N, C-alpha and C positions, 0 to 999 in steps of 0.2 A: 688314020685314026693309029697310032701306036696301042700293041695290049695292055700296057703301063698306065696308057693316058686313058684307056676305056675303063678298065678297073679302077680309076681315081673319080669316074663319073658314077658309077654304080652306087644304090643305095646299101645300106647297111641291113645286110637281110638278116644277118646272126649277131646282132649288137656284142659288141667284145671290149672288155675290161679291164684298163691296166691298175692294178693293184702296185703298192712302192709300199714296201716298208720291211726292215731286219729283224724282224721278227718273226720267224718260221710258223710258230704256232698264230698267230695271230694273221698272215697268209693261208694260211691252211682254211682258219672258220672265216674270213671271206670269200675266199675259193669255194666253199664248201655253199654257204648263204647264196652265192650269185648264182652257181650250180641248178638251185633248185627254183630260181627266179626265170631258169632256161638259159643262161646267161653266159658266155665265155668269158675266159680270164687269162691274162697272161700276169706273172709276177715278177717286179725288180727290187732287190736286195739294195741297190744306191740308184745316186740320182746318173751316172753315167749308161747303167743299163737300162736305165727310163728312158733316157733320152735318144738312147738308138734304137728301141722297140718302136719310138713314137716316128722316129724317120723310115720304121720300116711296116708300116702297117697301120691301119684305121680304126681310130679305138670311137666307141659312142660314150667314153665318159673313162676319167682318168682320178686315181682315188691314192692320194698320197700323205704319208705321215710325217710330222714336220720337223722329225729332227732322222738324218740320217748320217751313214759314216761319213758320207765325202760332202758334204754341205746341206743344206736348209730345202725342205719342202717348198717355202717363198721363191728360192730360185727356179723350182720343176714349175710353179704358177708363172712366173713371169716367162720360163722358157715358152709352155704352151701357150701363153699371149701372143705372143710376138710370133710363134712360126703355126702352131695349131689351134688356131684363133676359134675353129669350129667346135673344137672340143671342151666340154665342160669337164673343168677340175675341181674336186672336191679335197679338202684338209681336216685328216685326225688328227685332234690336239689330247695333250692331255687334259686330267679335270682338273675341273678348275682355269688353265690357261688360256681364257678366252681372249685376253689381248692380242694373241696371233694370231687365232681365227678372225680378229675385226682386221690386223694387218694385212692377210689374207683377201679378204675380202675386199677388201682396199683396192688390190693389184688384179682383182677380177679371177677368185673365183667364184666357184658355181655356189657351194654352200661346207658346212662345215660337219661335224663330227665327233664328239668326247669321247673318251677311252676312260673307263671299261663298254667297249661297244655294244648300246644296244642295239638288240639287231630287228628289231622294229622299226627305229628311228632310221635305223643302216636300208633298210628296205624300203622306205618310203621314200629318201634320198634319192637312191637308186634307180628309183621310178620314177622320178621326177625329172632326173637329168636322161633318163631315156628318154621319154617323153619330148624333152624339147632337144635332143639331139634327132629326132625323128621331123622339126620342123627344115626346111628347108628354104623360108623368106628370109630375106635379108633385114636388116634392123630397117631400111626405109617401109618396107613392106608391112611388115608389122604393127607401125605407127599408123598406118590406114585403117588396122581390123577394131570394131567395136566405136566408141565413140570419138569426136573430134575435137581437134583443140585447133579453133579458129585464128589467123593472123598470117601477114606472109614479115612481117618485121623482123630483123635479125637474131630479136631474144626467142621471138617464138618458133623458128626455126632451129636455130639452136636447141632449145627445149625440147622440141618433139624428136630431134634427133639422140638425145640423153636418155628419151625415152623409149626409144626404141634400145640399145646398148642395156638400161638396169634391166628389159624387160627378160632378158636372158640369164639374168643371174636367181639368186634368193637372197641375197643380200636385201639387210634391213634399210628401205627410205623411209628419210625424213622431209616432207615438204613443205617447202613454210612460202610467206605472202601474205596480202593483208586480206580483210576478210571480203569475199567477192571476187574472187581471182579466179575461182574453177579450179581449185586444190586436192577436191573430188575426183574430178572431172581428171586430172592428170591421175588418181592415184587408178580409178578406173580403168587407164589407157593400158597403165602398167601390165595390170592384169589381164585386160584382154591381149593383151599384145605378146605373150607369156604363154611358158606350158601348161601353169593353171588356169586358163581360159574357162575350160568345162568344169573347173571346180567351182564354188560358191563365192560370192565377192560379198563378204560381211561389213558393211560400217558401221559405226558406234560413234556417238557423241561423247566422247566424253564428259564434256558440260552438263550434260542434259538428264545423265543419273543418280540419284539422290545418292548420299553417301554408304549413308545405312545401307543399301542396297546394291550396291556397285558388286561388290564380293560376289554377290549371289548372280546377279545379270551376268559378268563377265565369267567367271569359274564355273558355274551352275551349283546344285546342291543334291546331298539325298536328303530321301524323305525322313521325316523328325531329326531333321538336325538345329531343325531351330524354332520356336514357334508360329506356326503356320505356314510349314513346309510338311504340306499334305501328301506330296509327289514326288519322286524323282523331278528335277529340272538340267537339261543339257545349256550349258551357258553360251555366252557368243560367239566364245574363243571355240570349242567343240564343233561349234556348229558350222564354223567357217575349216572345218577340216578337211584336204586335199585342195584349198584354196585361197585365198586370202582375204586378211583382216586388215581394216583399216582404223585405224584409230585417228577420229577429227578430235582436234580441241584437245590434244595428248598434251600440253601444260595445266589443265586442271584438273590433272589426275590426284588424288590427296595423295601426303609421300607416303603413307601404309600400303596403297594400291600398286605405287609407283614400284616397292619391293616386290610384290607378287608378280607382276609384270615382269622384272628383270629375269626370274629364274624363269618364266616363260622363253624370253629370249636367249637365254644361257644353254638352258637345258632340254627346251622343248620337251617340255612336260607341265602336264598342267592337276591341279589335288583340287576337286568339289568340293565344296562346303560339307564337313559330314564324311569324309569319302577314308577310308583307310591307308589308300597309297594312291599314287601318283600316275597320271595316265598319261603316254607319248601323245601327241599333237603334231599333228604336219599340218605348218600356216606359216604363210612367209606375212609379215607384219611391214605395213607402211602404217608411217605417224603423219600429222601435216599440224600446223598451231597458225595462227596469228602473231604470236606473240616472241619476243626474241628469250632462246630457251638458254641462249650461253648469259644473258644478266640475271635470270630465275635460278640458275644455279649459282651463281655469287651472291645472289640473294637469301643461300640458302632453301631455295620452294623448289628447285628441282635435285633429283638425282642426279650425280655429274656420272658417275658408273652406268646410269642409265640412260643418260645421253649420247653416253660415249657408243653404246650398243643398238640405237635405234640412227644413232646419224652416219652408218658406214657412209653410205650415200646420200649426199644432201641435192637437192632442186630447190631454186627458187619458181617462184609464179612471178612475171614481172607485174606492178599495178596498169589498168591501164592510162595512165595519164601516163607513162613512160613511155608509150608506144600510141600514141594517137591516131598513125597512119592506119592503124587495124581497125577503128572504129567504124566504119564504113564497112566492112566484108563481116564485122560480129553484128550491126544492128539488119543487115539486109535478111543473114541467116536467122534473128529472133524475129521479126517478120514474116517471113516465111513460117518458120514452128507456131508463131500467135495464129497465123489465118488457116493451117491444117486444125488448131486446137479448137479454136471458136468458130463462130458463124460470120468471121467479116470477112470479106475480101481482100487478096494480096493488095497490099501496100507497100509504094515508095516512097523515100526522102528526093524533097525537093532541096538543091544546092542549100541554099539559105540553112534550110535544116539537117544536113552535116556539116556547113563551117558552124552552127553553134553546139554539134555536139563534139567536134576535134575539138574545141579550144575551149569545153569544162572539162576540169581537173577529175571530178568523177571519183568520190572518196568512196565511194559505195561500188567501186568500180564494176565487173557483167552483171551484177544482182541489179547496179541502181539502172543500170544502162536500160536491163531488160524491162523494168518498172516504169521510167521515163517512155520506152515505147509504148509501153502497153496502154497508158494513158493517153500516152497522144493517137494510138487509133481511136480511140473511144471520144473524141475531138473532133477528128477530122472526121469530113461527111463524104469525102470521094474519093479515089484511089489514089490519092499523095499525099504524106504528111509534110504540112509548110512548117514554115519558123514559128507561126502563131501559135501552132499545137504543141510544139517542145515547152513543156513546164520544169526549168530546173531551179535546184534550190536557190533562192537566196543568201546572202552571205558568205557562200563560195566561191574564193578566187580562179577565176578562170583564163587562162593559157593565155599571155597577150598575143594581141591577133599581128597581123604581118604589119610589118612596121612598112608608111608611103615611103618610094623611091625618093630620094633626092634628086633635083631633078638632073644632075650633071653624071647622075649612077647609071648603071646597066644592072637589069635583074639578077645576073650572076653576083654582083655585088653584095645584094641584100640578101640573098639567097645565102651566100656563103657566111654571111656574121651570121644568117641563124641555125644555121648548120653547129659551125663551131659553136656557139651557145647552148645548142642542146648538149653537144660532143662532149664540153665542160662540165656540165651539171652532170650527165653520164657516170664520167669518172668521177666527181668529186661523191656521187653517191657512194660508188662503187668502194672509192679506198675509205669512206668514212663506215660502211659496211663493213669492210675488212679490218677495221683499226690500223688502218695508213700501211695497210703491208701491200706493197705493190705488185709482189709475185701474186698472191691471192688474188688481189682486186682484177689483172690482167685475166686469169682464169674464168673471174665471174664476167668480165666483159668481153672473151672469148677470142683474145688478144695474147700475143706473146710479150713479152716482159719488154723485152726493148721497145716493141712498134709501144707499149705503154708509155715508157720513158721519153719516148720521142713527142708522143703527143703533149705529154707535160709540159715537154720544154716549150712545144709550137705553142702550146694555149698560154702559158706565163702563170701555171696555177701553183708552180714552187713559190 
């Protein structure tokens, strides 16, 4: 092994940070702040110098301004993503120009900080980035940490891969999908797979907090700020310090609370009810809902600017009926968990039971599947759950059973017809969700635009 190759394989013992800005005073301020954190810095006043330094040394973090003499900070973000993907990059944005920060996050930036620099916010950002850089696991390993998302379907494999990728960022993530699909599990996987896994994971159901108590619950309050406030109370946002705040059913936030949440996302500060000043807060915000936020924005029920901020990265959790092949694996895991939790011995599913479950569309998704299996366990007297033990809701249209093969047709003919039908339905749903934007639909389906166009023509969808 050559000396250069050996040096590249060694861990960073003294973290080195690259700071890119054309303002000498800001470079000096950041360098001094980082030196007090026992970090070394290299500075660059333009893109060309930054690229040269990146080629010559290994950095634990790059911190770059957006406006540079020979280009834009976004160019440097893209360069690092392409050539130095293991180096987190954070951007410095002008006050109020969060649009640039959102664009940087979409390109793969780790996080952002606004001018004038709040040194407390900067130190927390740098600390999180350095911690992330010390992680040597790849995205595949990261998705195996903590809770698991089961299913071998293409949709679930793609979702797990995306979770591993977004876990290495601090960008807000919005998770959408029907009730019972496992949106909170996705959020927990992002938390457990990222640099914040040692911090708290605070889940908040926005629809379960009374409107009149919501501000106090989320932001906290000071003693005497209102009748009944007999002592200081820490809010749920502050309790997630150093970790992750998961806002479930975020669509249920009233408009006046959406304004306050917007400031938390933009400024990374929070003010408790009755407090004289704002307090810097270091939390990553994940959100989820089963509602269509785009429609709510159009109806004036959800702020467009907040939607734009929390939807930097979007993850879709597919419904169970879209991946019936995953049902046996998920059912087996649920039965194992139920047997560990209760006094029942482990049970298995008969082929007839598997067929019934796989043909049912499960409007309540995984949550409904768990209820069905728990009921079946109480009904069966031996170690196997039969078809007679499966109690499904009446009036729910089941997935059509496999059609009988014509006398002159081979198995591949009917199977091919079924697969084409499934593929046609998946493409139509993707087109509907993206308002018939083929580029967006192709991305949603995990295929290239050219491949989607070919399938549309072959299946006669147009």
